[in-house]
Each structure stands twice: as C-alpha cells, then as structure tokens.
N, C-alpha and C positions, 0 to 999 in steps of 0.2 A: 545646525540643530537637525537631529534625525527626525524624519517624517514618520509618523505612526500610521498604521493601516486603520482605516475607519471600520466601524462595525459592519456597515453595509458591504464594503469591499471584502472583509473577512468572510462574511456570510456567503457572498457570491463565490469566493474561492472555495469554501467548504462545499458548497453545492456542486461545483465543478468536480471536485475530488470524488464526491459520492457517485456522480454520473460515470466517471472513469472506472472506479473500483467495481461498480455494478457490472461492468462489461468484461471483467477478467474471466476468461474461460475456465471451466472446470479442468483441473489437471495442469494449470499454468500458474505462474506467479508474475508479478510486476514489482518493480522497485519504487521506493518512495520518490526518487529523483525523476524516474520516467513518468510517473503520475504527475508530479509537479510540472514537468516540461509540457505534458499534454494539456495541462490547465493554464499554461501561458507564463509560468514563472519557475524556470529550472532551479533557481536557488532556494526554492521554498519547500525542499524535501522534508525538513523538520515540521513545517506547518501541515503537511499531509499527515504526518503522525498525530499531530494534535487534533486534526479533523476526525481521524479514525477513532481516536481515543474517546471523542465526544459522541461517537455513533455506535457504541458497544451493542446496544439493543436493537439496532436498525435492521438486522438481517443481511447486511452487506457481507460479501465474502472477504472480510478484512484479513483472514488467515492467509490469503494469497498475496499479501504485501510483505516484501522482504527488503533488507537493505542491499546496497550495491554489490555486496559480496555473496549474497544469498543467505545471510544470517537471519535468524528469526528474532529480530530485536523487539518485535511487538508482543512476544509471548507472555510477558508479565501481565498484560492487560486482559488475558483470557481467564484469569483466576487460577489456572494450573499451568505450570511451565510446559507440560506435555500436550495440552489440548491442540495448540496450533500445529505442532509436528504431527500429531495423530490425524488431524483433519487433512493435512497435505498428503500423508501416507495413504489415507483412504481414497484419495483422488489419483493415486499412482505416481505422485511426485517423489523423486529419488534424491537422496542426500549423499554427499561424499563422506569420506572417512572422518572428516573434522566436523560433521554435522551441518554443513552448508548445502542449500539447494543447488543442484547441478544446473546452473543458469544456462549453459550452452544448450541444454536439452529442454528446459522448462520455462524459459523467459517468454513473456508476452509483452510486446512493445505497443502501447496505446497510440492511437492517432491523435493529433492535436484536436481539441474541441473547437468547433466554430464559434466565433464570438457573436 
C-alpha cells in the first residue's frame, strides 16, 4: 500500500520550496528538480510545481523556475503565456533558438536547506 504524504509534511515541504524560490537571484533561474533536491526530496520536482501554483499571489519570483531543459513549463499559470518570458527577458535572461533558457549561463543551484 502506497503511503500518502500527511498535510503537515506537505505544508513543511511547501514552506521549504518557498524559502528556496525566494533566494533565486535576479537574472538567474533554478529547475524544479534542483529546488526539490535542496528541500530534501529530489524526486518531488512535480510537487515543487504544485507548491508554486498555490503561491501565485505571494510575490515569490516563480517566473525564475524552469524545467530541467530550461523550458517555461509554468507559463500557463501566469495568465498570459508571454509574461514569464517577458519577466525573464527584463532580467537579462537569454533563450536559445528553441525558446529554452540557456541554462549553462543562467542556472542557479540552491544549497540544501538545513533541517
């Protein structure tokens, strides 16, 4: 039988996600997986997305979170497909010809949070 995450554990994980996302520097991006790893559960990249979707009005720099290829998979949650890209462009983040963030140049790797 699969063990489900308790509400308290989910809330704690979401709080850790918010702490990491708040630290992403201007002009840099982080991946869902790297954020999940910094929060202690590398396999929880999708849960990072859920946490950010629930924090739309929080003022967090969620536009700086991309998938492992540099794709703007969270753009749908900004109300307009172009907002996320425009925000990143305004910070000097560059994209390749396919529309992916140039990760070699703009990736920020968070340090693991202390428990």
